[in-house]
C-alpha positions in Angstrom: 69.4 -23.3 -13.4 66.9 -20.4 -13.0 64.4 -20.3 -10.2 61.6 -19.8 -12.6 62.0 -20.1 -16.4 58.5 -18.8 -17.1 55.2 -18.5 -15.2 53.3 -21.8 -14.9 49.7 -22.2 -15.9 47.4 -19.9 -14.0 43.8 -20.3 -12.9 41.4 -20.0 -15.9 37.8 -20.9 -16.8 34.4 -19.3 -16.0 33.3 -18.6 -12.5 30.7 -21.2 -11.4 27.2 -20.5 -12.8 28.1 -17.6 -15.1 29.6 -16.9 -18.5 31.6 -14.1 -20.0 29.8 -11.7 -22.2 30.7 -8.5 -24.0 28.6 -5.4 -24.7 29.4 -2.3 -26.7 28.4 1.3 -25.9 25.9 2.8 -28.3 27.6 3.9 -31.5 31.0 2.3 -30.5 31.0 -1.3 -31.8 34.8 -1.1 -31.6 34.7 -1.0 -27.8 33.8 -4.3 -26.1 33.2 -4.2 -22.3 33.3 -7.5 -20.4 30.6 -8.6 -18.0 29.5 -11.9 -16.3 26.0 -13.2 -16.9 24.1 -15.7 -14.7 21.3 -17.7 -16.4 18.4 -18.1 -14.0 16.1 -21.1 -13.5 13.2 -21.1 -16.0 10.7 -20.8 -13.2 12.1 -17.4 -12.4 10.8 -16.0 -15.7 13.7 -13.5 -15.6 16.4 -12.7 -18.2 20.1 -13.5 -17.4 21.4 -11.3 -14.6 24.5 -9.2 -15.5 27.4 -8.7 -13.1 30.4 -6.4 -13.1 33.5 -8.4 -14.1 37.1 -7.7 -13.1 38.6 -11.1 -14.2 39.9 -10.2 -17.6 40.3 -12.8 -20.4 41.2 -15.5 -17.8 37.5 -16.5 -17.4 36.8 -16.5 -21.1 36.8 -20.1 -22.4 37.3 -18.8 -26.0 40.5 -17.0 -25.0 43.8 -18.7 -25.9 46.1 -18.0 -23.0 49.8 -17.3 -23.8 51.6 -15.6 -20.9 54.7 -15.2 -22.9 52.8 -13.0 -25.4 50.8 -11.1 -22.8 47.1 -10.2 -23.0 45.3 -8.5 -25.9 46.0 -4.8 -26.2 42.6 -3.5 -25.5 43.8 0.1 -25.6 46.3 -0.3 -28.5 44.3 1.5 -31.2 43.1 4.2 -28.8 46.7 5.0 -27.8 48.0 4.9 -31.4 45.6 7.6 -32.3 46.9 10.1 -29.8 50.3 10.8 -31.2 52.5 9.6 -28.4 56.2 9.2 -29.0 57.8 5.8 -29.1 61.0 6.3 -27.1 64.1 4.2 -26.4 63.6 2.3 -23.2 65.8 2.9 -20.2 68.4 0.2 -19.9 67.8 -2.5 -17.3 70.4 -2.4 -14.5 71.6 -5.1 -12.1 70.1 -3.2 -9.2 66.7 -3.2 -10.8 66.4 -6.9 -9.9 68.1 -6.5 -6.5 71.5 -7.6 -7.8 70.1 -11.2 -8.3 72.9 -13.5 -9.5 72.6 -15.1 -12.9 71.6 -18.5 -11.5 68.8 -16.9 -9.5 67.6 -14.4 -12.1 64.0 -14.6 -13.3 63.9 -13.9 -17.0 61.8 -10.9 -18.2 58.5 -11.5 -19.9 59.2 -11.8 -23.7 56.1 -9.9 -24.7 57.4 -6.8 -26.6 55.7 -3.5 -26.2 56.9 -0.1 -27.5 57.6 2.4 -24.7 55.5 5.4 -25.2 55.9 8.9 -23.7 53.8 12.1 -24.1 55.5 14.8 -26.1 55.8 18.2 -24.4 52.9 20.5 -25.2 50.4 17.7 -25.9 47.7 16.2 -23.8 48.6 12.9 -22.2 46.6 12.3 -19.0 42.9 11.5 -18.6 42.8 14.6 -16.4 44.1 16.8 -19.2 41.7 15.4 -21.8 38.8 15.9 -19.4 39.8 19.5 -18.6 39.9 20.2 -22.3 36.4 18.8 -22.8 37.6 15.7 -24.6 35.8 12.4 -24.0 38.3 9.5 -24.4 37.6 5.9 -25.2 38.5 5.1 -21.6 35.7 7.4 -20.4 33.2 5.8 -22.7 34.4 2.3 -21.6 34.0 3.0 -17.9 30.6 4.6 -18.3 29.3 1.5 -20.0 30.9 -0.6 -17.4 29.4 1.3 -14.4 25.9 0.9 -16.0 26.5 -2.9 -16.4 26.1 -2.3 -20.2 22.4 -1.7 -20.2 20.6 1.4 -21.2 17.6 0.2 -19.2 19.6 0.4 -16.0 18.0 3.9 -15.7 14.6 2.2 -15.2 13.6 2.5 -11.5 17.0 4.2 -10.8 15.4 7.3 -9.2 13.5 5.1 -6.7 16.7 3.2 -5.8 18.7 6.4 -5.5 16.1 7.8 -3.1 16.3 4.8 -0.9 20.0 5.5 0.1 21.9 8.1 2.0 24.9 9.4 0.1 26.2 12.2 2.4 26.3 14.8 -0.3 27.6 12.7 -3.2 26.1 13.3 -6.7 25.5 9.8 -8.0 23.4 10.1 -11.1 20.6 7.7 -12.1 22.6 6.8 -15.2 26.3 7.2 -15.9 27.1 8.9 -19.2 30.6 9.5 -20.7 30.1 13.2 -20.2 29.4 12.7 -16.5 32.6 10.6 -16.3 34.5 13.4 -18.1 33.2 16.1 -15.8 34.1 14.1 -12.6 37.6 13.6 -13.8 37.9 17.2 -14.8 36.8 18.2 -11.3 39.4 15.9 -9.8 36.7 13.8 -8.1 37.5 10.7 -10.1 40.5 9.1 -11.8 41.0 6.4 -14.4 44.5 4.9 -13.6 45.7 4.2 -17.1 49.4 4.4 -18.0 49.9 4.9 -21.7 52.3 1.9 -21.5 49.6 -0.4 -20.2 47.7 -1.2 -23.4 46.3 -4.5 -21.9 44.3 -2.5 -19.4 40.5 -2.8 -19.1 39.8 0.7 -17.8 38.2 1.3 -14.4 37.0 4.5 -12.7 37.7 5.4 -9.1 35.6 8.1 -7.6 33.0 8.9 -4.9 30.1 9.0 -7.4 30.8 5.6 -8.9 30.8 2.0 -7.6 33.1 1.5 -4.7 36.3 -0.3 -5.9 38.6 -2.6 -4.0 42.4 -3.2 -4.2 44.2 -6.4 -3.5 47.9 -6.5 -2.6 50.4 -9.0 -4.0 54.2 -9.1 -3.9 57.2 -11.3 -3.5 59.7 -11.1 -0.7 63.1 -12.6 0.0 61.5 -15.9 0.9 59.1 -16.5 -2.0 59.9 -18.1 -5.4 59.1 -15.7 -8.3 57.0 -14.9 -11.3 54.8 -17.9 -11.3 53.5 -17.2 -7.8 52.9 -13.5 -8.5 51.1 -13.8 -11.8 48.8 -16.5 -10.2 48.2 -14.2 -7.2 47.2 -11.4 -9.7 44.8 -13.7 -11.6 43.4 -15.2 -8.4 42.7 -11.7 -6.9 41.0 -10.3 -9.9 39.0 -13.5 -10.5 37.1 -12.8 -7.2 36.7 -9.1 -7.7 39.9 -7.1 -7.2 39.4 -3.9 -9.2 43.1 -3.0 -8.9 46.2 -4.8 -7.7 49.2 -3.3 -6.0 52.6 -5.1 -6.4 54.4 -4.6 -3.2 57.4 -6.8 -4.0 60.5 -6.2 -1.8 62.9 -9.0 -2.7 65.0 -9.9 -5.7 63.9 -10.0 -9.3 61.5 -7.1 -8.8 61.9 -5.6 -12.3 61.5 -8.9 -14.2 58.6 -10.2 -12.2 56.8 -6.9 -12.7 57.2 -7.3 -16.5 55.2 -10.6 -16.2 52.6 -8.9 -14.1 52.2 -5.9 -16.3 51.9 -7.8 -19.6 49.3 -10.1 -18.1 47.3 -7.6 -16.1 43.8 -6.5 -17.3 43.4 -4.3 -14.2 45.3 -1.2 -13.0 48.6 -2.0 -11.2 49.9 0.2 -8.5 53.3 0.1 -6.7 55.3 1.9 -4.0 58.4 2.9 -5.9 60.2 3.6 -2.7 60.4 -0.1 -1.9 62.4 -0.8 -5.1 64.5 2.3 -4.6 65.4 1.0 -1.1 66.5 -2.4 -2.6 68.8 -0.5 -5.0 70.8 1.0 -2.1 71.1 -2.2 -0.2 68.1 -1.7 2.1 69.6 1.3 3.9 67.2 4.2 4.1 70.0 6.6 4.8 71.5 5.9 1.4 68.4 6.8 -0.5 68.6 9.8 -2.9 66.5 11.8 -5.3 68.5 10.4 -8.2 67.9 6.8 -7.3 64.2 7.5 -6.7 63.8 9.4 -9.9 65.4 6.6 -11.9 63.0 4.1 -10.3 60.0 6.2 -11.2 61.0 6.2 -14.9 61.8 2.5 -14.8 58.3 1.6 -13.5 56.5 4.2 -15.6 58.0 2.7 -18.8 56.9 -0.8 -17.7 53.3 0.4 -17.5 52.5 0.9 -13.8 49.3 2.8 -13.5 49.6 4.5 -10.1 52.3 5.2 -7.6 52.0 5.5 -3.9 54.2 8.5 -3.1 54.7 9.4 0.6 55.4 13.0 0.0 53.4 14.2 2.9 55.8 12.8 5.5 57.7 16.0 6.3 60.6 16.5 8.7 58.5 18.7 11.1 55.8 16.0 11.4 58.1 13.2 12.6 58.2 14.5 16.3 54.4 14.4 16.4 54.6 10.6 16.3 56.9 10.3 19.3 54.2 9.7 21.9 52.1 7.4 19.8 51.4 3.9 21.0 52.5 2.3 17.7 54.7 5.0 16.2 54.9 5.1 12.4 53.5 1.8 10.9 53.6 2.6 7.2 56.7 1.1 5.6 57.1 4.0 3.2 56.4 6.5 6.0 59.0 5.0 8.3 61.6 4.9 5.5 61.1 8.6 4.8 61.0 9.6 8.4 64.3 7.8 9.0 65.8 9.6 6.0 64.6 13.0 7.1 66.1 12.5 10.6 69.4 11.0 9.3 70.0 13.9 7.0 68.0 16.5 9.0 66.5 17.6 5.8 63.1 18.0 4.3 62.0 14.8 2.4 63.2 14.7 -1.2 59.8 13.5 -2.1 58.4 16.8 -1.0 61.2 19.1 -2.3 61.2 17.4 -5.7 57.4 17.0 -5.9 57.1 19.1 -9.1 59.7 17.0 -10.9 57.8 13.8 -9.8 54.6 15.3 -11.3 56.4 16.0 -14.6 57.6 12.4 -14.8 54.2 10.9 -13.9 52.3 13.2 -16.3 54.5 12.1 -19.2 53.2 8.5 -18.9 49.8 9.3 -17.2 50.8 7.5 -14.0 48.2 8.5 -11.3 49.2 9.7 -7.9 48.1 7.7 -4.8 49.4 10.2 -2.2 50.5 7.9 0.6 49.4 8.2 4.2 52.8 7.5 5.7 51.7 8.8 9.1 48.4 6.8 9.3 47.5 5.5 12.7 48.5 1.9 13.4 46.4 1.5 16.5 43.0 2.7 17.8 44.9 4.8 20.4 46.6 6.9 17.7 43.5 7.5 15.5 42.8 11.1 14.3 45.9 12.5 16.0 48.0 15.6 15.1 50.5 13.6 13.0 47.8 12.0 10.9 45.9 15.2 10.1 49.1 17.3 9.6 50.1 14.9 6.8 46.5 15.0 5.4 46.7 18.8 5.2 49.9 18.5 3.2 48.4 16.0 0.9 45.7 18.5 0.1 48.4 21.0 -0.8 50.1 18.5 -3.0 46.9 17.5 -4.7 46.5 21.1 -6.1 50.1 21.1 -7.2 49.7 17.8 -9.1 46.5 18.9 -10.7 48.2 22.1 -11.9 50.8 19.8 -13.6 48.0 17.8 -15.3 48.2 14.7 -13.1 45.5 12.4 -11.8 45.3 12.1 -8.0 43.8 10.0 -5.2 44.5 10.2 -1.5 45.4 7.3 0.8 43.8 7.0 4.2 43.9 5.1 7.5 44.5 2.7 9.1 43.1 1.9 12.6 40.1 4.1 13.5 37.2 3.3 15.9 33.7 3.5 14.4 32.8 6.8 16.1 35.9 8.6 14.6 35.5 7.3 11.0 33.1 9.9 9.7 35.5 12.7 10.7 38.2 11.2 8.5 35.9 11.3 5.4 34.6 14.8 6.1 38.1 16.2 6.7 39.5 14.5 3.6 36.8 15.9 1.4 37.4 19.4 2.7 41.2 19.6 2.8 41.9 17.4 -0.3 39.3 19.1 -2.5 37.2 16.0 -3.1 40.0 14.0 -4.7 39.1 10.3 -4.4 39.9 8.7 -1.0 41.5 5.3 -0.9 41.6 3.7 2.6 43.1 0.6 4.2 40.1 -0.5 6.1 40.1 1.2 8.6 40.3 -1.5 11.3 37.8 -0.7 14.0 39.4 -2.6 16.8 42.9 -4.0 17.6 41.8 -7.1 19.5 41.4 -9.6 16.7 44.7 -10.9 15.2 43.6 -13.5 12.6 40.3 -11.8 12.0 41.5 -8.4 10.9 39.7 -8.9 7.6 36.5 -8.6 9.6 37.6 -5.8 12.0 38.6 -3.8 8.9 35.6 -4.6 6.7 33.4 -3.0 9.4 35.3 0.2 9.0 35.6 -0.2 5.2 31.8 -0.5 4.8 31.3 2.6 6.9 33.9 4.8 5.2 32.8 3.5 1.8 29.3 4.6 2.7 30.5 8.0 3.8 32.3 8.6 0.5 35.6 6.6 0.1 36.1 5.6 -3.5 38.4 2.6 -3.1 39.1 0.2 -0.3 42.4 -1.6 0.1 41.7 -5.2 1.2 43.0 -6.7 4.5 43.5 -10.5 4.8 43.2 -12.8 7.9 47.1 -12.7 7.9 47.3 -8.9 8.6 49.9 -8.2 11.3 50.8 -11.9 11.3 52.4 -12.9 8.0 52.4 -13.0 4.2 49.0 -14.1 2.8 48.7 -17.2 0.8 46.2 -18.0 -2.0 43.3 -18.8 0.3 44.0 -15.6 2.3 43.9 -13.5 -0.8 40.4 -14.9 -1.8 39.1 -14.3 1.8 40.4 -10.8 1.7 38.9 -10.0 -1.7 35.5 -11.5 -0.8 35.4 -9.7 2.5 36.1 -6.4 0.8 33.7 -7.0 -2.1 31.1 -7.4 0.5 32.1 -4.2 2.3 32.1 -2.3 -1.0 28.7 -3.6 -2.1 27.2 -2.8 1.4 28.5 0.8 0.9 27.0 1.0 -2.6 23.7 -0.2 -1.3 23.6 2.3 1.5 24.6 5.1 -0.8 21.7 4.3 -3.1 23.8 3.4 -6.1 21.2 2.4 -8.7 22.7 -1.0 -9.7 23.5 -2.2 -6.2 20.0 -3.1 -5.0 19.2 -5.0 -8.2 21.5 -7.8 -7.1 20.2 -8.0 -3.6 16.6 -8.2 -4.9 17.6 -11.0 -7.3 19.1 -13.1 -4.6 16.1 -12.5 -2.3 13.7 -13.7 -4.9 15.8 -16.8 -5.6 16.0 -17.5 -1.9 12.2 -17.1 -1.3 11.4 -19.3 -4.3 13.9 -22.0 -3.3 15.9 -21.6 -6.4 19.1 -22.8 -4.7 21.4 -22.8 -7.7 20.4 -19.3 -8.6 21.0 -18.2 -5.0 24.5 -19.7 -5.2 25.4 -18.2 -8.6 24.1 -14.7 -7.8 26.2 -14.6 -4.7 29.8 -13.3 -4.3 31.2 -16.8 -4.0 29.1 -19.5 -5.7 31.6 -22.3 -4.9 31.6 -21.7 -1.1 27.9 -21.2 -0.9 27.3 -24.5 -2.7 29.9 -26.2 -0.6 28.3 -25.2 2.7 24.8 -26.2 1.4 26.1 -29.6 0.1 27.8 -30.5 3.4 24.3 -31.6 4.7 22.2 -31.7 1.6 24.4 -32.9 -1.3 21.9 -34.5 -3.6 20.6 -32.9 -6.8 17.1 -33.4 -5.4 18.0 -31.1 -2.5 18.6 -28.2 -5.0 14.8 -28.0 -5.5 13.8 -28.8 -1.9 11.7 -26.2 -0.1 13.9 -26.3 3.0 17.6 -26.4 4.1 19.3 -28.2 7.0 19.0 -25.3 9.3 15.2 -25.6 9.8 14.3 -28.8 8.0 11.0 -29.4 6.1 8.6 -28.7 8.9 10.1 -25.5 10.3 11.2 -23.6 7.3 9.9 -20.0 7.7 9.9 -19.4 3.9 8.0 -22.6 3.3 5.5 -21.6 5.9 5.3 -18.1 4.3 4.5 -19.8 1.0 1.7 -21.8 2.7 0.3 -18.6 4.3 0.4 -16.9 1.0 -1.5 -19.8 -0.7 -4.0 -19.9 2.1 -4.5 -16.2 1.9 -5.1 -16.4 -1.8 -7.5 -19.3 -1.3 -9.4 -17.4 1.4 -9.5 -14.3 -0.8 -11.1 -16.5 -3.5 -13.7 -17.8 -1.1 -14.5 -14.3 0.2 -15.0 -13.1 -3.4 -17.4 -15.9 -4.1 -19.2 -15.1 -0.8 -19.5 -11.5 -1.8 -20.9 -12.4 -5.2 -23.5 -14.6 -3.5 -24.6 -11.8 -1.2 -24.8 -9.4 -4.1 -27.1 -11.8 -5.9 -29.5 -11.7 -3.1 -28.3 -14.8 -1.3 -30.7 -16.9 -3.3 -30.1 -20.5 -4.1 -31.1 -21.2 -7.7 -32.7 -24.5 -8.4 -33.1 -25.9 -11.9 -36.9 -25.8 -12.5 -37.0 -28.7 -14.9 -35.2 -30.8 -12.4 -37.7 -29.7 -9.7 -40.7 -30.8 -11.8 
């Protein structure tokens, strides 16, 4: 009997207080971009409030879910028009699934997709199209998405932009497809979009766009299989994960990934080195370029949108970590450092980098150049090993661009607050403004169990300084594998950090939501306040712990202050008194202007 015959039912249905809507860019009715809309209380006299939506079809009540068939092919027609070749897929090998025995093998997702590859001499990647001046459907899609699908988003944008500090970024008042194209062409942004991932709802990652967040999922030797991983994916994107990385390390990696890819509306990233290591029995010394190359092709054909490649971990840099407090904390970095020392050779990821570029370009898999020497403790922040690797990543960025590939750069790690800005400034300089993608950074090491908070502090700061995407951290960081609740807490915490960064940068759409919540709060529109927040369910739950009745949803107080001491209720009273006094003063002024005379009806006097 198999461990998992097929994924079980996953979480579906609208997020509380909102509904799924679709909007098309001007002149492109064939492109439907999803959003969430929150209907506000009639007393607000405001239209529905539109929110960015990462949840895919899973929150659409009109969508008929069939995990076996996979999600609708949003990009199917776009890809069909580009002349890509349909190629014979690479044969699945026993080692692809960690040599799982037949009675423990998870079956692959039955959804069939042709395997596409870019012919030699033709444009394949979003970077190549952008450099050639071509605006793709993906570029049109993400521009509409960034503007929340409203042309009137430009109204008041200049004022909101001026209210922020963007540290030299060039955030426009309104995102156009041409602006998207120019940012991708300059290497400042990427759209991770493998041509074998037609189900993808495109997203843009770059300094001059909304800050994105990534959530990690992955099975291990002690977890069950496909059902858990698909549900983790759906759960993470429901609450705001813009991308998801599959960091699986156990058996059934290939087949579980097939379920994830066919049911993923967001970009999926991986660390191919993890699966390559499984193929050689977990012994880093046995890794080879041939095994790694085969793994790249395998995952690219499945549709993975970006690869973390630790090509900056070079033999000469390993001794620089010897005196660190926590050594090399990156799994990929430690694997490659071990290989370099065992063979006393330069990393095959570095020596074969041009060949890696050729493979990734063929499918438009984006680079996420890994920070294998990132600091794993405050004591090691901003040291020689970290910055030596960063310099190499800058070199590799130019080489990847020359090959036509999209690139982003991974960053730390553990960095105290006063050293964070240096990381951003240095990355912009040596990596030529390629998008920065950071894990936190954690700003202190003293809070096991609360590292989602220690890292969110650093994430908000580095996002403000210019980082394009933040990799979430859960409360289980350094302690164990996160569960469903941990994933939600991690996503919510990082959604908050990303929004705080957008707000500080002066992103035109960010402040609109804050102002909407503030108005609802001051006007005691409790349900609107819940629904406009990041987590309506938790907000309502906390409120209902002390004031559960429906009547309390219109009360002009909460349990914190009660009816007599509510500052906002008192503010309303002051405002009403001021208006009443203003009316009396106006009448008094009119009386004085009339000569202060009391007119008496003459007929009545007679």
